[in-house]
N, C-alpha and C positions, 0 to 999 in steps of 0.2 A: 760710163763715159769715155771715149778713143785718145787717145793719144794721139799725136801730128802721124808719128811713125807709122803709130795703127791703120789710120786710115789711109797713106800712102802707101803701106803697104798695098791693104788691100783692093788698091787702084788697077794697083800694078798688077795684082792678083786675075781683079775682074776681067780686067783689060786680057789677062793672057788665056782663062781659062774660058772664058765668057759666057752670055749667063744661062747655057742650057741646061738640065741635070744629068751631066754626064758627066764624070770624072775623069780628071789629064792631072795627069805626071806632067810636074814642072820643075825645072831647075832651078835647086838655090844660084846657080852663078850670073843665073837668065834674070832674077828678081833682081840680085844686086847691083846686073850693073843700068837696069833700065828709074832704077834711084835718082830722084834729082844730086846735083852737084854740093850743095849742099847737108845735107842728108845721107851719112853713111855707116851702113852694117854689119858687123860679120855673120855668120853665118851663125852663130852659139843667141846672139841678139834676135838674129830674125827666129828661126822656130820657138824664140824664147814670140814670139808676137802672134807666130801664127798660134800658137798653141792660144795664144789671148784669146787670139778669136773665132775658135773651135770653142775654147768656154762658152764664151758670149754667142754664140751660135752662128754667127754670119756667117763660115766654112764648112762644112763638114768632110773629114778625113776622114779619110780609108784606110794609111798609114802614113807616116812620115820620115825620113834620115839624115842623115847632115846635110848628106846633095840632094835628097829629091823629095819632092810632097807626091802626093795621090791627093786630089784636096775639090770638089764640087763646090758653088758658090751658090749659099739658100740664102739671105734677101739681100738686101739693098741697104748702106746707110743711107738715114732720109738726113741730110743737111735740114731743111728747114723747122723753124721752131714750130713747138704743139699752137693749137688752135685756142686758144683763153676761151672760154665758157663750155666746150665738145668737150669729151671725152677720149683721151690722147689711146692715140692705137701705135697695133707696129705690126709690121706687112712682111710674112715671110713669102709672098707667092702662091700659098695654100691657102692659106688662108686670115682674117684679119681676129686682133686678137685685143679686147681691153682691157686697160691696162685698171688695179682694180685699185688705187689708190684716186683714183680718178673717176668712179663712179657714181652719175646723181644715185640720190634717196627716195626716186623714184618706186624702189621695185623694196620701201620695207614692209615689211610686213607687223598687221596690226597685232596688238597684244589687248586677250581675253578674258578675259578675271571669273572667274566662278567661284561659287563662297565655298565653303570645304561643307554644307549640308545637303548641300546640290551633291556633290563629288559621291557625297555616304552615301546617298539614298540611294542613284544611280547605282552601287558598286550591289547595293544590300538587295536593291532587285532583279540586278544582275542572277548573283549566288540563288535567289530564292527562283527564278525562273529556273536554270539548272540543274537546281532538288530537285524542280520539281517534272523538269524533263523524265532523268534519269530516273526518279523515283517511277513515272507509270508506266515507264518502258520496261522496270524491271517488274511492275505488273502486271503487263503484257506476257512476258516471257509466259512470268508465275503457272499464270492462266491455260496459256495454249501447248507449251508445248509441256509443260511436266506435270 
């Protein structure tokens, strides 16, 4: 879950960089100037927040220095709560991902039990059939080649 500072920085970054799939070079001073009055961050704190957003895959960073960042917005932060009853999804603009914790049990595989005697009989039959094929091939080779 993102904190207030992270959401605010993400909103500022998405405002500056836009939603295009192009990397933009953003100056740290530009981001700090656009922060609301009640929130003040240093360049080090801003770098930490940008690294956190990168780790959570909200942004993709090509490179960053303490004074500038080359980044692109990957996905949007959704404010609405997930629907109760349906699977929770997270969109990143390219594909939809279903979170496995909320996956329904529709696709549960059915277990089939087989008795030991049947497994033994099928293994024995397979070995017998394989031996018969090898013996026939050997007999044909000996008869016609040698």
